[in-house]
PDB file of N, CA, C and O in Angstrom, chain B, residues numbered from 101:
ATOM      1  N   MET B 101     -19.562 -24.602 -62.191  1.00  0.00           N
ATOM      2  CA  MET B 101     -18.853 -25.447 -62.706  1.00  0.00           C
ATOM      3  C   MET B 101     -17.798 -26.169 -61.849  1.00  0.00           C
ATOM      4  O   MET B 101     -17.469 -25.713 -60.754  1.00  0.00           O
ATOM      5  N   ASP B 102     -17.306 -27.222 -62.319  1.00  0.00           N
ATOM      6  CA  ASP B 102     -16.260 -27.932 -61.263  1.00  0.00           C
ATOM      7  C   ASP B 102     -14.987 -27.271 -61.387  1.00  0.00           C
ATOM      8  O   ASP B 102     -14.647 -26.854 -62.494  1.00  0.00           O
ATOM      9  N   ARG B 103     -14.286 -27.135 -60.438  1.00  0.00           N
ATOM     10  CA  ARG B 103     -12.954 -26.452 -60.357  1.00  0.00           C
ATOM     11  C   ARG B 103     -11.833 -27.000 -61.042  1.00  0.00           C
ATOM     12  O   ARG B 103     -10.797 -26.380 -61.283  1.00  0.00           O
ATOM     13  N   GLY B 104     -12.142 -28.524 -61.435  1.00  0.00           N
ATOM     14  CA  GLY B 104     -11.072 -29.169 -62.127  1.00  0.00           C
ATOM     15  C   GLY B 104     -11.035 -28.533 -63.786  1.00  0.00           C
ATOM     16  O   GLY B 104     -10.088 -28.857 -64.503  1.00  0.00           O
ATOM     17  N   TYR B 105     -12.041 -27.690 -64.280  1.00  0.00           N
ATOM     18  CA  TYR B 105     -11.978 -27.181 -65.468  1.00  0.00           C
ATOM     19  C   TYR B 105     -11.185 -25.744 -65.445  1.00  0.00           C
ATOM     20  O   TYR B 105     -11.016 -25.059 -66.453  1.00  0.00           O
ATOM     21  N   ASP B 106     -10.828 -25.476 -64.420  1.00  0.00           N
ATOM     22  CA  ASP B 106     -10.318 -24.052 -64.140  1.00  0.00           C
ATOM     23  C   ASP B 106      -8.773 -24.255 -64.888  1.00  0.00           C
ATOM     24  O   ASP B 106      -7.827 -24.788 -64.309  1.00  0.00           O
ATOM     25  N   HIS B 107      -8.722 -23.737 -66.248  1.00  0.00           N
ATOM     26  CA  HIS B 107      -7.449 -23.773 -66.775  1.00  0.00           C
ATOM     27  C   HIS B 107      -7.372 -22.733 -67.976  1.00  0.00           C
ATOM     28  O   HIS B 107      -8.272 -22.731 -68.815  1.00  0.00           O
ATOM     29  N   ASP B 108      -6.415 -21.943 -68.054  1.00  0.00           N
ATOM     30  CA  ASP B 108      -6.425 -21.025 -69.338  1.00  0.00           C
ATOM     31  C   ASP B 108      -6.878 -21.520 -70.605  1.00  0.00           C
ATOM     32  O   ASP B 108      -7.516 -20.744 -71.318  1.00  0.00           O
ATOM     33  N   LYS B 109      -6.650 -22.698 -71.004  1.00  0.00           N
ATOM     34  CA  LYS B 109      -6.961 -23.452 -72.200  1.00  0.00           C
ATOM     35  C   LYS B 109      -8.581 -23.454 -72.318  1.00  0.00           C
ATOM     36  O   LYS B 109      -9.070 -23.174 -73.412  1.00  0.00           O
ATOM     37  N   TYR B 110      -9.412 -23.759 -71.235  1.00  0.00           N
ATOM     38  CA  TYR B 110     -10.659 -23.765 -71.185  1.00  0.00           C
ATOM     39  C   TYR B 110     -11.346 -22.404 -71.353  1.00  0.00           C
ATOM     40  O   TYR B 110     -12.250 -22.169 -72.154  1.00  0.00           O
ATOM     41  N   ARG B 111     -10.771 -21.505 -70.454  1.00  0.00           N
ATOM     42  CA  ARG B 111     -11.216 -20.166 -70.689  1.00  0.00           C
ATOM     43  C   ARG B 111     -11.087 -19.378 -72.053  1.00  0.00           C
ATOM     44  O   ARG B 111     -11.906 -18.607 -72.553  1.00  0.00           O
ATOM     45  N   ARG B 112      -9.840 -19.771 -72.531  1.00  0.00           N
ATOM     46  CA  ARG B 112      -9.718 -19.405 -73.872  1.00  0.00           C
ATOM     47  C   ARG B 112     -10.693 -19.759 -75.038  1.00  0.00           C
ATOM     48  O   ARG B 112     -11.119 -19.006 -75.913  1.00  0.00           O
ATOM     49  N   LEU B 113     -10.971 -21.228 -74.820  1.00  0.00           N
ATOM     50  CA  LEU B 113     -11.905 -21.657 -75.711  1.00  0.00           C
ATOM     51  C   LEU B 113     -13.294 -21.178 -75.620  1.00  0.00           C
ATOM     52  O   LEU B 113     -13.894 -20.941 -76.668  1.00  0.00           O
ATOM     53  N   LEU B 114     -13.950 -20.988 -74.323  1.00  0.00           N
ATOM     54  CA  LEU B 114     -15.008 -20.302 -74.249  1.00  0.00           C
ATOM     55  C   LEU B 114     -15.105 -18.806 -74.547  1.00  0.00           C
ATOM     56  O   LEU B 114     -16.211 -18.340 -74.821  1.00  0.00           O
ATOM     57  N   ARG B 115     -14.128 -18.098 -74.515  1.00  0.00           N
ATOM     58  CA  ARG B 115     -13.847 -16.651 -74.794  1.00  0.00           C
ATOM     59  C   ARG B 115     -13.929 -16.478 -76.354  1.00  0.00           C
ATOM     60  O   ARG B 115     -14.439 -15.475 -76.852  1.00  0.00           O
ATOM     61  N   ALA B 116     -13.394 -17.519 -77.115  1.00  0.00           N
ATOM     62  CA  ALA B 116     -13.220 -17.523 -78.547  1.00  0.00           C
ATOM     63  C   ALA B 116     -14.582 -17.795 -79.148  1.00  0.00           C
ATOM     64  O   ALA B 116     -14.788 -17.525 -80.331  1.00  0.00           O
ATOM     65  N   ARG B 117     -15.539 -18.333 -78.358  1.00  0.00           N
ATOM     66  CA  ARG B 117     -16.952 -18.791 -78.906  1.00  0.00           C
ATOM     67  C   ARG B 117     -17.942 -17.766 -78.285  1.00  0.00           C
ATOM     68  O   ARG B 117     -19.167 -17.874 -78.337  1.00  0.00           O
ATOM     69  N   GLY B 118     -17.159 -16.623 -77.610  1.00  0.00           N
ATOM     70  CA  GLY B 118     -17.996 -15.458 -77.020  1.00  0.00           C
ATOM     71  C   GLY B 118     -18.922 -15.898 -75.887  1.00  0.00           C
ATOM     72  O   GLY B 118     -20.044 -15.434 -75.679  1.00  0.00           O
ATOM     73  N   ILE B 119     -18.306 -16.859 -75.177  1.00  0.00           N
ATOM     74  CA  ILE B 119     -19.266 -17.216 -73.686  1.00  0.00           C
ATOM     75  C   ILE B 119     -18.452 -16.799 -72.521  1.00  0.00           C
ATOM     76  O   ILE B 119     -17.284 -17.158 -72.374  1.00  0.00           O
ATOM     77  N   ARG B 120     -19.031 -16.106 -71.775  1.00  0.00           N
ATOM     78  CA  ARG B 120     -18.467 -15.690 -70.500  1.00  0.00           C
ATOM     79  C   ARG B 120     -18.383 -17.078 -69.583  1.00  0.00           C
ATOM     80  O   ARG B 120     -19.243 -17.940 -69.405  1.00  0.00           O
ATOM     81  N   SER B 121     -17.087 -16.977 -69.093  1.00  0.00           N
ATOM     82  CA  SER B 121     -16.986 -18.197 -67.990  1.00  0.00           C
ATOM     83  C   SER B 121     -17.351 -18.206 -66.788  1.00  0.00           C
ATOM     84  O   SER B 121     -17.082 -17.162 -66.192  1.00  0.00           O
ATOM     85  N   VAL B 122     -17.938 -19.103 -66.111  1.00  0.00           N
ATOM     86  CA  VAL B 122     -18.259 -19.077 -64.925  1.00  0.00           C
ATOM     87  C   VAL B 122     -17.741 -20.364 -64.227  1.00  0.00           C
ATOM     88  O   VAL B 122     -18.386 -21.078 -63.459  1.00  0.00           O
ATOM     89  N   ILE B 123     -16.538 -20.517 -64.611  1.00  0.00           N
ATOM     90  CA  ILE B 123     -15.667 -21.649 -63.896  1.00  0.00           C
ATOM     91  C   ILE B 123     -15.177 -21.122 -62.824  1.00  0.00           C
ATOM     92  O   ILE B 123     -14.527 -20.077 -62.826  1.00  0.00           O
ATOM     93  N   ALA B 124     -15.517 -21.982 -61.536  1.00  0.00           N
ATOM     94  CA  ALA B 124     -14.811 -21.713 -60.418  1.00  0.00           C
ATOM     95  C   ALA B 124     -13.274 -21.742 -60.410  1.00  0.00           C
ATOM     96  O   ALA B 124     -12.595 -22.549 -61.045  1.00  0.00           O
ATOM     97  N   GLU B 125     -12.870 -20.894 -59.721  1.00  0.00           N
ATOM     98  CA  GLU B 125     -11.202 -20.848 -59.651  1.00  0.00           C
ATOM     99  C   GLU B 125     -10.780 -21.812 -58.542  1.00  0.00           C
ATOM    100  O   GLU B 125     -11.475 -22.017 -57.546  1.00  0.00           O
ATOM    101  N   ARG B 126      -9.594 -22.392 -58.777  1.00  0.00           N
ATOM    102  CA  ARG B 126      -9.087 -23.217 -57.852  1.00  0.00           C
ATOM    103  C   ARG B 126      -8.560 -22.331 -56.772  1.00  0.00           C
ATOM    104  O   ARG B 126      -8.087 -21.230 -57.053  1.00  0.00           O
ATOM    105  N   GLY B 127      -8.633 -22.818 -55.425  1.00  0.00           N
ATOM    106  CA  GLY B 127      -8.001 -22.071 -54.265  1.00  0.00           C
ATOM    107  C   GLY B 127      -8.797 -20.925 -53.733  1.00  0.00           C
ATOM    108  O   GLY B 127      -8.445 -20.263 -52.757  1.00  0.00           O
ATOM    109  N   GLN B 128     -10.009 -20.702 -54.500  1.00  0.00           N
ATOM    110  CA  GLN B 128     -10.868 -19.648 -53.964  1.00  0.00           C
ATOM    111  C   GLN B 128     -12.174 -20.049 -53.512  1.00  0.00           C
ATOM    112  O   GLN B 128     -12.832 -20.917 -54.086  1.00  0.00           O
ATOM    113  N   PRO B 129     -12.588 -19.374 -52.402  1.00  0.00           N
ATOM    114  CA  PRO B 129     -13.811 -20.015 -51.810  1.00  0.00           C
ATOM    115  C   PRO B 129     -14.804 -19.471 -52.639  1.00  0.00           C
ATOM    116  O   PRO B 129     -14.622 -18.386 -53.191  1.00  0.00           O
ATOM    117  N   HIS B 130     -15.940 -20.183 -52.795  1.00  0.00           N
ATOM    118  CA  HIS B 130     -17.151 -19.846 -53.652  1.00  0.00           C
ATOM    119  C   HIS B 130     -18.207 -19.416 -52.721  1.00  0.00           C
ATOM    120  O   HIS B 130     -19.001 -18.577 -53.146  1.00  0.00           O
ATOM    121  N   GLY B 131     -18.345 -19.860 -51.512  1.00  0.00           N
ATOM    122  CA  GLY B 131     -19.476 -19.393 -50.784  1.00  0.00           C
ATOM    123  C   GLY B 131     -20.742 -19.826 -50.977  1.00  0.00           C
ATOM    124  O   GLY B 131     -21.642 -19.426 -50.239  1.00  0.00           O
ATOM    125  N   SER B 132     -20.968 -20.678 -51.969  1.00  0.00           N
ATOM    126  CA  SER B 132     -22.115 -20.994 -52.322  1.00  0.00           C
ATOM    127  C   SER B 132     -22.797 -22.322 -51.329  1.00  0.00           C
ATOM    128  O   SER B 132     -23.998 -22.542 -51.174  1.00  0.00           O
ATOM    129  N   GLY B 133     -21.807 -22.991 -50.817  1.00  0.00           N
ATOM    130  CA  GLY B 133     -22.250 -24.181 -50.013  1.00  0.00           C
ATOM    131  C   GLY B 133     -22.255 -25.389 -50.802  1.00  0.00           C
ATOM    132  O   GLY B 133     -22.378 -26.485 -50.255  1.00  0.00           O
ATOM    133  N   LEU B 134     -22.104 -25.238 -52.317  1.00  0.00           N
ATOM    134  CA  LEU B 134     -22.007 -26.392 -53.095  1.00  0.00           C
ATOM    135  C   LEU B 134     -20.652 -26.942 -52.942  1.00  0.00           C
ATOM    136  O   LEU B 134     -19.682 -26.212 -52.735  1.00  0.00           O
ATOM    137  N   GLY B 135     -20.567 -28.356 -53.051  1.00  0.00           N
ATOM    138  CA  GLY B 135     -19.483 -29.081 -52.810  1.00  0.00           C
ATOM    139  C   GLY B 135     -19.038 -29.453 -51.542  1.00  0.00           C
ATOM    140  O   GLY B 135     -17.892 -29.875 -51.392  1.00  0.00           O
ATOM    141  N   VAL B 136     -20.047 -29.310 -50.345  1.00  0.00           N
ATOM    142  CA  VAL B 136     -19.504 -29.513 -49.227  1.00  0.00           C
ATOM    143  C   VAL B 136     -19.660 -30.997 -49.030  1.00  0.00           C
ATOM    144  O   VAL B 136     -18.785 -31.631 -48.442  1.00  0.00           O
ATOM    145  N   PHE B 137     -20.808 -31.607 -49.530  1.00  0.00           N
ATOM    146  CA  PHE B 137     -21.069 -33.061 -49.547  1.00  0.00           C
ATOM    147  C   PHE B 137     -20.770 -33.620 -50.785  1.00  0.00           C
ATOM    148  O   PHE B 137     -21.640 -34.005 -51.566  1.00  0.00           O
ATOM    149  N   ARG B 138     -19.435 -33.687 -51.021  1.00  0.00           N
ATOM    150  CA  ARG B 138     -19.073 -34.277 -52.537  1.00  0.00           C
ATOM    151  C   ARG B 138     -18.710 -35.751 -52.608  1.00  0.00           C
ATOM    152  O   ARG B 138     -18.317 -36.345 -51.603  1.00  0.00           O
ATOM    153  N   TRP B 139     -18.835 -36.327 -53.754  1.00  0.00           N
ATOM    154  CA  TRP B 139     -18.662 -37.677 -54.084  1.00  0.00           C
ATOM    155  C   TRP B 139     -19.548 -38.358 -53.120  1.00  0.00           C
ATOM    156  O   TRP B 139     -19.028 -38.950 -52.175  1.00  0.00           O
ATOM    157  N   VAL B 140     -20.900 -38.336 -53.264  1.00  0.00           N
ATOM    158  CA  VAL B 140     -21.792 -39.320 -52.602  1.00  0.00           C
ATOM    159  C   VAL B 140     -22.163 -40.369 -53.379  1.00  0.00           C
ATOM    160  O   VAL B 140     -22.480 -41.407 -52.799  1.00  0.00           O
ATOM    161  N   VAL B 141     -22.192 -40.329 -54.531  1.00  0.00           N
ATOM    162  CA  VAL B 141     -22.717 -41.211 -55.550  1.00  0.00           C
ATOM    163  C   VAL B 141     -21.465 -42.137 -55.814  1.00  0.00           C
ATOM    164  O   VAL B 141     -21.745 -43.319 -56.014  1.00  0.00           O
ATOM    165  N   GLU B 142     -20.238 -41.818 -55.845  1.00  0.00           N
ATOM    166  CA  GLU B 142     -19.121 -42.722 -56.481  1.00  0.00           C
ATOM    167  C   GLU B 142     -18.883 -43.773 -55.244  1.00  0.00           C
ATOM    168  O   GLU B 142     -18.774 -44.964 -55.537  1.00  0.00           O
ATOM    169  N   PRO B 143     -18.808 -43.407 -53.998  1.00  0.00           N
ATOM    170  CA  PRO B 143     -18.691 -44.723 -53.038  1.00  0.00           C
ATOM    171  C   PRO B 143     -20.028 -45.611 -52.964  1.00  0.00           C
ATOM    172  O   PRO B 143     -19.897 -46.774 -52.580  1.00  0.00           O
ATOM    173  N   THR B 144     -21.110 -45.213 -53.254  1.00  0.00           N
ATOM    174  CA  THR B 144     -22.355 -45.827 -53.282  1.00  0.00           C
ATOM    175  C   THR B 144     -22.338 -46.888 -54.145  1.00  0.00           C
ATOM    176  O   THR B 144     -22.674 -48.040 -53.869  1.00  0.00           O
ATOM    177  N   ILE B 145     -21.862 -46.399 -55.400  1.00  0.00           N
ATOM    178  CA  ILE B 145     -21.712 -47.247 -56.647  1.00  0.00           C
ATOM    179  C   ILE B 145     -20.611 -48.354 -56.355  1.00  0.00           C
ATOM    180  O   ILE B 145     -20.762 -49.504 -56.768  1.00  0.00           O
ATOM    181  N   ALA B 146     -19.464 -47.948 -55.606  1.00  0.00           N
ATOM    182  CA  ALA B 146     -18.367 -48.851 -55.453  1.00  0.00           C
ATOM    183  C   ALA B 146     -19.015 -49.857 -54.451  1.00  0.00           C
ATOM    184  O   ALA B 146     -18.890 -51.075 -54.583  1.00  0.00           O
ATOM    185  N   TRP B 147     -19.665 -49.312 -53.516  1.00  0.00           N
ATOM    186  CA  TRP B 147     -20.339 -50.542 -52.490  1.00  0.00           C
ATOM    187  C   TRP B 147     -21.151 -51.398 -53.278  1.00  0.00           C
ATOM    188  O   TRP B 147     -21.006 -52.599 -53.050  1.00  0.00           O
ATOM    189  N   LEU B 148     -21.934 -51.087 -54.111  1.00  0.00           N
ATOM    190  CA  LEU B 148     -22.774 -51.946 -54.988  1.00  0.00           C
ATOM    191  C   LEU B 148     -22.125 -52.695 -55.585  1.00  0.00           C
ATOM    192  O   LEU B 148     -22.469 -53.877 -55.589  1.00  0.00           O
ATOM    193  N   HIS B 149     -20.900 -52.256 -56.337  1.00  0.00           N
ATOM    194  CA  HIS B 149     -20.129 -53.252 -57.201  1.00  0.00           C
ATOM    195  C   HIS B 149     -19.207 -54.266 -56.286  1.00  0.00           C
ATOM    196  O   HIS B 149     -18.461 -55.107 -56.787  1.00  0.00           O
ATOM    197  N   GLY B 150     -19.357 -54.075 -54.963  1.00  0.00           N
ATOM    198  CA  GLY B 150     -18.843 -55.149 -53.965  1.00  0.00           C
ATOM    199  C   GLY B 150     -19.700 -56.284 -54.121  1.00  0.00           C
ATOM    200  O   GLY B 150     -19.251 -57.352 -53.706  1.00  0.00           O
ATOM    201  N   PHE B 151     -20.868 -56.276 -54.646  1.00  0.00           N
ATOM    202  CA  PHE B 151     -21.438 -57.364 -54.855  1.00  0.00           C
ATOM    203  C   PHE B 151     -21.437 -58.049 -56.302  1.00  0.00           C
ATOM    204  O   PHE B 151     -21.993 -57.391 -57.181  1.00  0.00           O
ATOM    205  N   ARG B 152     -20.961 -59.117 -56.618  1.00  0.00           N
ATOM    206  CA  ARG B 152     -20.526 -59.604 -57.660  1.00  0.00           C
ATOM    207  C   ARG B 152     -21.737 -59.615 -58.763  1.00  0.00           C
ATOM    208  O   ARG B 152     -21.708 -59.278 -59.947  1.00  0.00           O
ATOM    209  N   ARG B 153     -22.695 -60.066 -58.048  1.00  0.00           N
ATOM    210  CA  ARG B 153     -23.864 -60.257 -59.012  1.00  0.00           C
ATOM    211  C   ARG B 153     -24.563 -58.776 -59.555  1.00  0.00           C
ATOM    212  O   ARG B 153     -25.370 -58.718 -60.483  1.00  0.00           O
ATOM    213  N   LEU B 154     -24.181 -57.867 -58.946  1.00  0.00           N
ATOM    214  CA  LEU B 154     -24.465 -56.434 -59.387  1.00  0.00           C
ATOM    215  C   LEU B 154     -23.423 -55.833 -60.272  1.00  0.00           C
ATOM    216  O   LEU B 154     -23.674 -55.032 -61.173  1.00  0.00           O
ATOM    217  N   ARG B 155     -22.354 -56.230 -59.987  1.00  0.00           N
ATOM    218  CA  ARG B 155     -21.011 -55.755 -60.765  1.00  0.00           C
ATOM    219  C   ARG B 155     -21.206 -56.136 -62.345  1.00  0.00           C
ATOM    220  O   ARG B 155     -20.980 -55.275 -63.195  1.00  0.00           O
ATOM    221  N   ILE B 156     -21.591 -57.323 -62.677  1.00  0.00           N
ATOM    222  CA  ILE B 156     -22.006 -57.608 -63.979  1.00  0.00           C
ATOM    223  C   ILE B 156     -23.287 -58.220 -63.985  1.00  0.00           C
ATOM    224  O   ILE B 156     -23.533 -59.201 -63.284  1.00  0.00           O
ATOM    225  N   ARG B 157     -24.098 -57.702 -64.724  1.00  0.00           N
ATOM    226  CA  ARG B 157     -25.461 -58.202 -64.665  1.00  0.00           C
ATOM    227  C   ARG B 157     -25.762 -59.131 -65.624  1.00  0.00           C
ATOM    228  O   ARG B 157     -25.752 -58.968 -66.844  1.00  0.00           O
ATOM    229  N   TRP B 158     -26.110 -60.404 -64.817  1.00  0.00           N
ATOM    230  CA  TRP B 158     -26.314 -61.569 -65.406  1.00  0.00           C
ATOM    231  C   TRP B 158     -27.897 -61.904 -65.543  1.00  0.00           C
ATOM    232  O   TRP B 158     -28.361 -62.734 -66.326  1.00  0.00           O
ATOM    233  N   GLU B 159     -28.607 -61.137 -64.675  1.00  0.00           N
ATOM    234  CA  GLU B 159     -30.142 -61.314 -65.061  1.00  0.00           C
ATOM    235  C   GLU B 159     -30.665 -60.762 -66.229  1.00  0.00           C
ATOM    236  O   GLU B 159     -30.131 -59.719 -66.606  1.00  0.00           O
ATOM    237  N   ARG B 160     -31.601 -61.223 -66.903  1.00  0.00           N
ATOM    238  CA  ARG B 160     -32.276 -60.761 -67.904  1.00  0.00           C
ATOM    239  C   ARG B 160     -33.494 -59.889 -67.616  1.00  0.00           C
ATOM    240  O   ARG B 160     -33.821 -58.892 -68.260  1.00  0.00           O
ATOM    241  N   ARG B 161     -34.127 -60.411 -66.543  1.00  0.00           N
ATOM    242  CA  ARG B 161     -35.371 -59.838 -66.213  1.00  0.00           C
ATOM    243  C   ARG B 161     -35.002 -58.619 -65.226  1.00  0.00           C
ATOM    244  O   ARG B 161     -34.125 -58.799 -64.381  1.00  0.00           O
ATOM    245  N   ASP B 162     -35.573 -57.549 -65.313  1.00  0.00           N
ATOM    246  CA  ASP B 162     -35.317 -56.333 -64.601  1.00  0.00           C
ATOM    247  C   ASP B 162     -35.902 -56.395 -63.184  1.00  0.00           C
ATOM    248  O   ASP B 162     -35.534 -55.543 -62.375  1.00  0.00           O
ATOM    249  N   ASP B 163     -36.829 -57.384 -62.804  1.00  0.00           N
ATOM    250  CA  ASP B 163     -37.537 -57.343 -61.536  1.00  0.00           C
ATOM    251  C   ASP B 163     -36.544 -58.107 -60.628  1.00  0.00           C
ATOM    252  O   ASP B 163     -36.424 -57.886 -59.423  1.00  0.00           O
ATOM    253  N   ILE B 164     -35.806 -59.079 -61.365  1.00  0.00           N
ATOM    254  CA  ILE B 164     -34.686 -59.809 -60.358  1.00  0.00           C
ATOM    255  C   ILE B 164     -33.511 -58.906 -60.150  1.00  0.00           C
ATOM    256  O   ILE B 164     -32.902 -58.888 -59.081  1.00  0.00           O
ATOM    257  N   HIS B 165     -33.183 -58.128 -61.210  1.00  0.00           N
ATOM    258  CA  HIS B 165     -31.872 -57.410 -60.928  1.00  0.00           C
ATOM    259  C   HIS B 165     -32.390 -56.438 -59.911  1.00  0.00           C
ATOM    260  O   HIS B 165     -31.627 -56.315 -58.954  1.00  0.00           O
ATOM    261  N   GLU B 166     -33.620 -55.622 -59.853  1.00  0.00           N
ATOM    262  CA  GLU B 166     -33.935 -54.882 -58.811  1.00  0.00           C
ATOM    263  C   GLU B 166     -33.916 -55.446 -57.437  1.00  0.00           C
ATOM    264  O   GLU B 166     -33.589 -54.863 -56.403  1.00  0.00           O
ATOM    265  N   ALA B 167     -34.340 -56.744 -57.598  1.00  0.00           N
ATOM    266  CA  ALA B 167     -34.457 -57.305 -56.226  1.00  0.00           C
ATOM    267  C   ALA B 167     -33.341 -57.380 -55.575  1.00  0.00           C
ATOM    268  O   ALA B 167     -33.285 -57.120 -54.373  1.00  0.00           O
ATOM    269  N   PHE B 168     -32.079 -57.825 -56.436  1.00  0.00           N
ATOM    270  CA  PHE B 168     -30.849 -58.039 -55.843  1.00  0.00           C
ATOM    271  C   PHE B 168     -30.091 -56.525 -55.514  1.00  0.00           C
ATOM    272  O   PHE B 168     -29.115 -56.345 -54.786  1.00  0.00           O
ATOM    273  N   LEU B 169     -30.778 -55.616 -56.203  1.00  0.00           N
ATOM    274  CA  LEU B 169     -30.227 -54.278 -55.822  1.00  0.00           C
ATOM    275  C   LEU B 169     -30.885 -53.916 -54.615  1.00  0.00           C
ATOM    276  O   LEU B 169     -30.139 -53.505 -53.726  1.00  0.00           O
ATOM    277  N   GLY B 170     -31.999 -53.965 -54.390  1.00  0.00           N
ATOM    278  CA  GLY B 170     -32.653 -53.883 -53.001  1.00  0.00           C
ATOM    279  C   GLY B 170     -32.030 -54.648 -51.818  1.00  0.00           C
ATOM    280  O   GLY B 170     -31.847 -54.140 -50.711  1.00  0.00           O
ATOM    281  N   LEU B 171     -31.728 -55.891 -52.146  1.00  0.00           N
ATOM    282  CA  LEU B 171     -31.089 -56.704 -51.112  1.00  0.00           C
ATOM    283  C   LEU B 171     -29.675 -56.304 -50.575  1.00  0.00           C
ATOM    284  O   LEU B 171     -29.302 -56.339 -49.402  1.00  0.00           O
ATOM    285  N   ALA B 172     -28.913 -55.886 -51.763  1.00  0.00           N
ATOM    286  CA  ALA B 172     -27.502 -55.223 -51.554  1.00  0.00           C
ATOM    287  C   ALA B 172     -27.825 -53.815 -50.811  1.00  0.00           C
ATOM    288  O   ALA B 172     -27.030 -53.518 -49.920  1.00  0.00           O
ATOM    289  N   THR B 173     -28.784 -52.998 -51.036  1.00  0.00           N
ATOM    290  CA  THR B 173     -28.844 -51.825 -50.394  1.00  0.00           C
ATOM    291  C   THR B 173     -29.107 -51.955 -48.831  1.00  0.00           C
ATOM    292  O   THR B 173     -28.596 -51.192 -48.011  1.00  0.00           O
ATOM    293  N   CYS B 174     -29.996 -53.048 -48.493  1.00  0.00           N
ATOM    294  CA  CYS B 174     -30.025 -53.330 -47.262  1.00  0.00           C
ATOM    295  C   CYS B 174     -29.109 -53.856 -46.631  1.00  0.00           C
ATOM    296  O   CYS B 174     -28.968 -53.526 -45.454  1.00  0.00           O
ATOM    297  N   LEU B 175     -28.250 -54.792 -47.203  1.00  0.00           N
ATOM    298  CA  LEU B 175     -27.094 -55.306 -46.528  1.00  0.00           C
ATOM    299  C   LEU B 175     -25.964 -54.072 -46.377  1.00  0.00           C
ATOM    300  O   LEU B 175     -25.166 -54.023 -45.442  1.00  0.00           O
ATOM    301  N   ILE B 176     -26.026 -53.232 -47.297  1.00  0.00           N
ATOM    302  CA  ILE B 176     -25.065 -52.001 -46.753  1.00  0.00           C
ATOM    303  C   ILE B 176     -25.613 -51.233 -45.789  1.00  0.00           C
ATOM    304  O   ILE B 176     -24.971 -50.958 -44.776  1.00  0.00           O
ATOM    305  N   THR B 177     -26.831 -50.809 -45.985  1.00  0.00           N
ATOM    306  CA  THR B 177     -27.414 -50.077 -44.534  1.00  0.00           C
ATOM    307  C   THR B 177     -27.064 -50.626 -43.317  1.00  0.00           C
ATOM    308  O   THR B 177     -26.502 -50.051 -42.384  1.00  0.00           O
ATOM    309  N   HIS B 178     -27.514 -52.044 -43.399  1.00  0.00           N
ATOM    310  CA  HIS B 178     -27.461 -52.873 -42.194  1.00  0.00           C
ATOM    311  C   HIS B 178     -25.855 -52.814 -41.592  1.00  0.00           C
ATOM    312  O   HIS B 178     -25.631 -52.800 -40.382  1.00  0.00           O
ATOM    313  N   ARG B 179     -24.854 -52.785 -42.554  1.00  0.00           N
ATOM    314  CA  ARG B 179     -23.563 -52.718 -42.006  1.00  0.00           C
ATOM    315  C   ARG B 179     -23.031 -51.527 -41.522  1.00  0.00           C
ATOM    316  O   ARG B 179     -22.168 -51.488 -40.644  1.00  0.00           O
ATOM    317  N   HIS B 180     -23.594 -50.408 -42.149  1.00  0.00           N
ATOM    318  CA  HIS B 180     -23.232 -49.036 -41.620  1.00  0.00           C
ATOM    319  C   HIS B 180     -24.051 -48.690 -40.183  1.00  0.00           C
ATOM    320  O   HIS B 180     -23.614 -47.877 -39.369  1.00  0.00           O
ATOM    321  N   VAL B 181     -25.404 -49.494 -39.992  1.00  0.00           N
ATOM    322  CA  VAL B 181     -26.002 -49.407 -38.792  1.00  0.00           C
ATOM    323  C   VAL B 181     -25.314 -50.012 -37.829  1.00  0.00           C
ATOM    324  O   VAL B 181     -25.290 -49.431 -36.745  1.00  0.00           O
ATOM    325  N   GLN B 182     -24.660 -51.181 -37.946  1.00  0.00           N
ATOM    326  CA  GLN B 182     -23.968 -51.981 -37.053  1.00  0.00           C
ATOM    327  C   GLN B 182     -22.663 -51.142 -36.526  1.00  0.00           C
ATOM    328  O   GLN B 182     -22.310 -51.298 -35.358  1.00  0.00           O
ATOM    329  N   ARG B 183     -22.075 -50.411 -37.236  1.00  0.00           N
ATOM    330  CA  ARG B 183     -21.005 -49.591 -36.920  1.00  0.00           C
ATOM    331  C   ARG B 183     -21.257 -48.522 -36.069  1.00  0.00           C
ATOM    332  O   ARG B 183     -20.370 -48.045 -35.362  1.00  0.00           O
ATOM    333  N   LEU B 184     -22.502 -48.072 -36.083  1.00  0.00           N
ATOM    334  CA  LEU B 184     -23.091 -47.099 -35.127  1.00  0.00           C
ATOM    335  C   LEU B 184     -23.301 -47.550 -33.826  1.00  0.00           C
ATOM    336  O   LEU B 184     -23.034 -46.797 -32.889  1.00  0.00           O
ATOM    337  N   CYS B 185     -23.749 -48.693 -33.627  1.00  0.00           N
ATOM    338  CA  CYS B 185     -24.195 -49.324 -32.476  1.00  0.00           C
ATOM    339  C   CYS B 185     -23.200 -49.978 -31.565  1.00  0.00           C
ATOM    340  O   CYS B 185     -23.580 -50.542 -30.539  1.00  0.00           O
TER     341      CYS B 185
END
C-alpha cells in the first residue's frame, strides 16, 4: 500500500474490522523495488492537458479525439527526443 496511509487512525480502523494491516511505514525501506519509478502517469496526463483541445473534449466522435491524442503523443515524444539530440 501507499505510505501516505501510514497513520494510527487507519491502522486502528483496520484492526477494528479484524484486518491485518500491510501498510508500508514511512521512513522504512521496503526492499521490494516498488516505487522506484513513481508518478509516471501524472506528468504524462499533465503534458497531454497542455494541448487545449485535449484538456476539454470538444469532439463528439471518438475517432477524432483519438487522432488528436495520437498527434499530441507524437509531439510530446518529438520534443523529448529533440532534447536528447
